[in-house]
GUVEXDREN-185874 format. One record per residue (C-alpha): x, y, z. Coordinates in steps of 0.02 Angstrom, whole numbers, padded with zeros to 5 digits, always signed. Each point is the difference from the previous one (the first is absolute). Layout:
N
XYZ
...
This chain:
497
+00656+09368+00280
-00067+00113-00138
+00087+00157-00060
+00030+00143+00122
+00023+00187-00014
+00145+00083+00092
-00050+00168+00075
+00141+00114+00059
-00037+00150+00110
+00149+00114+00028
-00042+00119+00143
+00087+00134+00104
+00055-00116+00140
-00033-00175-00068
-00001-00098-00160
-00131-00137-00006
-00038-00141-00121
-00156-00106-00019
-00035-00152-00106
-00183+00008-00050
-00105-00139-00075
-00138+00009-00129
-00130+00007+00139
+00075+00167+00056
+00070-00072+00161
+00182+00020+00056
+00091-00165+00027
+00173+00061+00052
+00073+00161+00070
+00175+00069+00022
+00060+00169+00061
+00158+00094+00043
+00034+00172+00073
+00081+00147-00090
+00091+00146+00079
-00053+00182-00004
+00151+00116+00007
+00000+00175+00076
+00163+00091-00045
-00068+00161+00075
-00162+00054+00084
-00137+00010-00129
+00097-00101-00129
-00052-00181-00026
+00082-00119-00122
+00014-00184-00045
+00135-00101-00085
-00068-00049-00173
+00107-00157-00004
-00068-00052+00170
-00178+00021-00066
+00039-00110-00150
+00090-00129+00106
-00150-00011+00118
-00113-00037-00149
+00119-00129-00069
+00012-00084+00171
-00187-00023+00028
-00033-00043-00183
+00132-00136+00002
-00070-00072+00162
-00174-00009-00078
+00067-00080-00159
+00092-00133+00100
-00156-00038+00102
-00104-00016-00159
+00128-00117-00076
-00005-00109+00156
-00189-00010-00020
+00018-00045-00185
-00094+00160-00044
+00036+00124-00139
+00000+00189+00014
-00102+00069-00145
+00028+00185+00029
+00080+00135+00109
-00099+00148+00068
+00077+00153+00082
-00064+00129+00123
+00113+00132+00075
+00023+00148+00115
-00045+00154-00101
+00078+00171-00035
+00173-00060+00051
+00121+00065-00132
+00145-00097-00076
+00131+00035-00132
+00121-00124-00077
+00124-00011-00141
-00037-00106-00152
+00121-00132+00066
-00117-00025+00147
+00104+00087+00133
-00096+00122+00112
+00050+00181-00026
-00056+00049+00176
-00096-00076+00143
-00188-00013-00022
-00086+00154+00071
-00142-00061+00110
-00178+00058-00026
+00009+00072+00177
+00156+00104-00035
-00011+00189+00017
+00151+00049-00105
-00103+00065-00147
-00072+00146+00099
+00110+00121-00099
-00066-00072-00163
-00179+00021+00061
+00037+00182+00043
+00074+00028-00173
-00150-00071-00093
-00131+00069+00121
-00066+00126-00131
-00053-00152-00103
-00089-00091+00141
-00171+00018-00078
+00062-00060-00169
+00078-00152+00085
-00161-00040+00091
-00109+00027-00153
+00103-00110-00115
+00068-00135+00117
-00139-00001+00129
+00127+00018+00140
+00030+00143+00122
+00176+00070-00003
+00104-00070+00143
+00157-00095+00044
-00092-00165-00028
+00010+00020-00190
+00133-00106-00084
+00027+00140-00125
+00071+00114+00134
+00120-00135+00059
+00064-00030-00177
+00017+00187-00025
+00101+00013+00161
+00116-00139-00059
+00030+00083-00168
+00030+00170+00080
+00128-00068+00123
+00088-00122-00117
+00057+00089-00159
+00064-00163-00075
-00172-00076+00023
-00081+00146-00089
+00107-00024-00154
-00028-00189+00003
-00188+00019+00017
-00007+00116-00150
+00106-00118-00105
-00097-00155+00053
+00147-00078+00092
-00092-00005+00165
-00171-00069+00049
-00121+00085+00117
-00132-00110+00078
-00106-00050+00147
+00025-00162+00096
-00100-00103-00126
+00110+00066-00141
+00158-00045+00094
-00061-00176+00038
-00057-00026-00180
+00171+00055-00063
+00085-00126+00113
-00122-00143-00030
+00015+00018-00188
+00188+00028-00005
-00020+00179-00060
-00115-00043-00144
-00151+00093+00068
-00008+00178+00067
-00185+00009+00042
-00124+00059+00131
-00186-00029+00014
-00136+00133-00007
-00031-00001+00188
+00181+00033+00046
+00023+00125-00140
-00152+00097+00060
+00086+00029+00168
+00152+00089-00073
-00082+00167-00039
+00054-00013-00182
-00147-00095-00079
-00152+00081-00078
-00147-00093+00078
-00112+00014-00153
+00126-00072-00123
+00105-00109+00117
+00158+00063-00085
+00152+00099+00058
-00056+00181-00011
+00118+00120-00090
-00054+00150+00104
+00028-00091+00165
+00169-00063-00062
+00046+00180-00042
-00054+00063+00172
+00106-00128+00092
+00136-00001-00135
-00001-00189-00020
+00063-00074-00166
-00133-00115-00073
+00126-00119-00076
+00059-00051+00174
-00174-00055+00053
-00077-00174-00019
-00133-00056-00121
-00174+00000+00078
-00093-00165-00010
-00163-00071+00068
-00008-00066+00178
-00063-00168-00062
+00091-00075-00148
+00168-00073-00050
+00135+00132+00030
+00153-00110-00028
+00082-00166+00041
+00110-00046+00147
+00178-00044-00053
+00110+00033+00153
-00068-00122+00130
+00045-00174-00063
-00146-00086+00086
-00121+00121-00086
+00083+00017-00170
-00129+00022-00137
-00145+00038+00117
-00104+00149-00062
-00025+00153+00110
-00187+00026-00012
-00043+00141+00121
+00077+00162+00063
-00092+00112+00123
+00029+00115+00148
-00028-00082+00169
-00147+00106+00057
-00091-00029-00165
+00038-00185+00011
-00075-00009+00175
-00166+00068-00064
-00001-00136-00133
+00044-00126+00136
-00159+00047+00094
-00096-00052-00155
-00077+00172-00017
-00017+00061-00179
-00157+00110-00003
-00006+00190+00012
-00020+00052+00182
+00105-00144+00066
+00121+00067+00132
+00141-00076+00100
+00137+00057+00118
+00172-00080+00002
+00090+00023+00166
+00189-00007-00011
+00150+00111+00031
-00113+00132-00070
-00181-00030-00050
-00103+00021-00156
-00186+00009-00030
-00059-00034-00176
-00175+00008-00073
-00048-00052-00176
-00093+00134-00098
-00101+00019-00159
+00125+00095-00105
+00113+00137+00067
-00085+00086+00148
+00056+00177+00040
+00063+00045+00175
+00123+00121+00079
+00048-00103+00152
+00021-00176-00070
+00107-00075-00136
-00078-00062-00160
+00090-00154-00059
-00008-00156-00107
-00049-00153+00099
+00052-00119-00139
-00015-00031-00186
-00049-00163-00084
-00072-00057-00165
+00014+00175-00072
-00103+00078+00140
+00060+00121+00134
-00078+00000+00174
+00016+00167+00090
-00002+00030+00187
+00014+00130+00137
+00139-00022+00125
+00055+00077+00162
+00178-00032+00057
+00053+00012+00183
+00190+00005+00025
+00011-00060+00181
-00114-00130+00078
+00098-00159+00041
+00159+00102+00000
-00078+00115+00131
-00024-00149+00115
+00180-00051-00036
+00059+00176+00041
-00091+00002+00167
+00077-00169+00044
+00174+00065-00041
-00035+00161+00096
-00048-00103+00152
+00153-00110-00020
-00100-00161-00021
+00092-00157-00053
-00121-00045-00141
-00072+00173-00037
-00156-00037-00102
-00051-00160+00088
+00034+00069+00174
-00099+00160-00033
-00151-00104-00053
+00014-00105+00158
+00023+00154+00110
-00152+00084-00076
-00107-00149+00050
+00036+00033+00185
-00108+00158+00005
-00181+00032-00047
+00039+00155-00104
+00133+00133-00025
-00069+00105+00144
-00014+00150-00114
+00172-00007-00082
-00004+00030-00188
+00150-00041-00109
+00008+00082-00172
+00139-00095-00090
+00047+00139-00120
+00187-00032+00015
+00015+00011-00190
-00152+00111-00025
-00181-00050-00024
-00068-00092-00151
-00181-00011-00056
-00114+00090+00023
+00110+00138+00072
+00151-00008-00117
+00103+00107+00116
+00187-00028-00010
+00029+00139+00127
-00096-00088+00139
+00103-00085+00136
-00029-00136+00127
-00095+00046+00157
-00048-00081+00166
-00147+00097+00070
-00088+00007+00169
+00139-00073+00108
-00033-00004+00185
+00105-00046+00151
-00099-00160+00023
+00034-00069-00174
+00104-00158-00022
+00093-00079-00144
-00150-00113-00032
-00109+00151-00038
+00123+00060-00131
+00004-00175-00073
-00190+00001-00010
+00005+00172-00083
+00118-00070-00132
-00125-00137-00043
-00142+00125+00001
+00093+00115-00121
-00012-00133-00135
-00189-00011+00013
-00021+00190+00004
+00102+00025-00158
-00095-00136-00092
-00165+00078+00055
+00056+00169-00071
+00028-00075-00172
-00160-00104+00006
-00102+00157+00033
+00088+00092-00141
-00043-00139-00122
-00182+00005+00048
-00002+00188-00025
+00088-00009-00168
-00122-00128-00071
-00152+00063+00096
-00043-00174+00062
-00014-00093+00164
+00119-00146-00004
-00072-00157+00081
+00161-00058+00082
+00187-00023-00016
+00103-00151-00052
+00169-00008+00087
+00165-00090-00020
+00181+00012+00054
+00099-00049+00153
-00079+00124+00120
-00173-00072-00030
+00047-00146+00113
-00024+00124+00143
-00182-00025+00051
+00002+00158+00104
+00046+00103-00153
-00132-00082-00109
-00136+00029+00130
+00050+00182+00020
-00001+00019-00189
-00178-00062-00008
-00050+00113+00145
+00075+00155-00081
-00079-00037-00170
-00163-00058+00078
+00003-00133-00136
+00048-00184-00005
+00183-00041-00033
+00037-00161-00093
+00173-00069+00041
+00073-00120-00126
+00064-00164+00070
+00140+00004-00128
+00158+00090+00055
+00070+00008-00176
-00137+00084-00101
+00120+00098-00110
+00082-00161-00056
-00169-00083-00019
-00068+00146-00101
+00141-00002-00126
-00022-00189-00012
-00182+00027-00046
+00048+00120-00140
+00134-00120-00057
-00128-00140-00003
-00110+00105-00113
+00145+00018-00121
+00031-00188+00004
-00184-00038-00030
-00023-00082+00170
-00148+00115+00025
-00098+00083-00139
-00062+00160+00082
+00001+00110+00155
-00167-00078+00043
+00087-00169+00012
+00127+00078+00118
-00134+00080+00108
-00084-00169+00018
+00154-00086+00072
-00021-00049+00184
+00086+00112+00127
-00007+00015+00189
-00025+00159+00100
-00050+00055+00174
-00122+00143+00027
+00014+00131+00138
-00158+00101+00034
-00010+00167+00090
-00035-00007+00187
+00058+00171+00060
-00135+00129+00039
-00006+00138-00131
+00030+00133+00133
+00163-00082+00054
+00053-00020-00180
-00033+00184-00035
+00097+00051+00155
+00152-00102-00051
-00005+00059-00180
-00016+00182+00053
+00157-00018+00106
+00090-00075-00149
-00048+00143-00116
+00056+00126+00131
+00169-00087+00015
+00020-00003-00189
-00030+00188-00006
+00139+00023+00129
+00118-00111-00100
-00031+00116-00149
+00046+00161+00091
+00162+00011-00102
-00104+00004-00158
-00119+00132+00070
+00147+00108+00053
+00076-00015-00174
-00164+00053-00079
-00009+00152+00113
+00175+00051-00053
-00052-00012-00182
């Protein structure tokens, strides 16, 4: 067997690994779960050592399989959950648990820097909110005086998940992050792709504690700590949502995809940096000295909303059982669930909003609530899709989709109905891993250009709209009404001001 590329995708709930051949096809897959900790309501953490151990486990399994097939591994490519904040001492020991991208603990930091919200958006492209890694790092440094001193002296490293994995893979030789992950921190100037001194001042983050920014495609270091992979170059680093877009093989401006996971993300490639007040401007990836920009809309709770409903109903396998229960009814019978348990993301960006179940009647059953949970995913994606069209003043022809929830045909059909556009579901369940493999292959010279990547064969299934427009409008109107009710806390706060 010819050489292979090992793609590692470290996510919120799972760590996956793919071995990918030169034809772009996966030949072996391994995965393991990781735990999300909740020490208090609103606080979400993960054990950094557990994240690293999960990567080492699946990487070793892939290396052993390749050896049994008499194949070599030519490179390692990484994709990762984004915005999660880590801090570790120079000896490699974590200083604190990783603060999850979903965690709300940085609300106080956001309130402190609120007067600079427009500066943050203008320079970084991101709206101020608890999603920003910068706020999580600032919270750590404010609550751990020893960490503050160490960060200023350079004795501690601040990083995102890719940085932490790179540190461990290279035995502490590389403290690095790629442009896509760096652009999600709230500390990078989009135009220069460098740590911005003004943003660092606003959040009070010492620059010397931060990683070096590298390209998404290119050699970032060499693995030294996994014996089976010793000496193998690490040839790609990229955030998981960005990697999924590459995995779809979409590289032209106007390409748009939605990744459905614990939360969901829509990303659309743009010509340059497009201005908008309701969406994030971000870096999709960087390669060969070029930076590809994108618009993104982040939704905090989609798959996790389904999980929550399953737990609320006391189901044995919450997410799976909710999906099955939803299939037993034709619709939600008017129930609308707004899963704003941790606020609303794009295009609302309302941290004050709270979860709401609207239009309950005496006749409603658990199955209707389950169906409403599935529907809430499609409604939130439709909100962001519409915002992207408005920002770029274009009509998008359709939506590419990926992620675990896309296996739900009912959800995909509703998504197409709400958008009134075709939805193209990828047949690959591991697009983030595949996308980073593609970028790694570019660095290795397996493929010469993005055009070569776009030409690789890939399977998808298309869902076309079947719902009458009047029914679609009725459902969407009920959703918007429910969202306005979920935001009553924000309206009341504005009236007080």
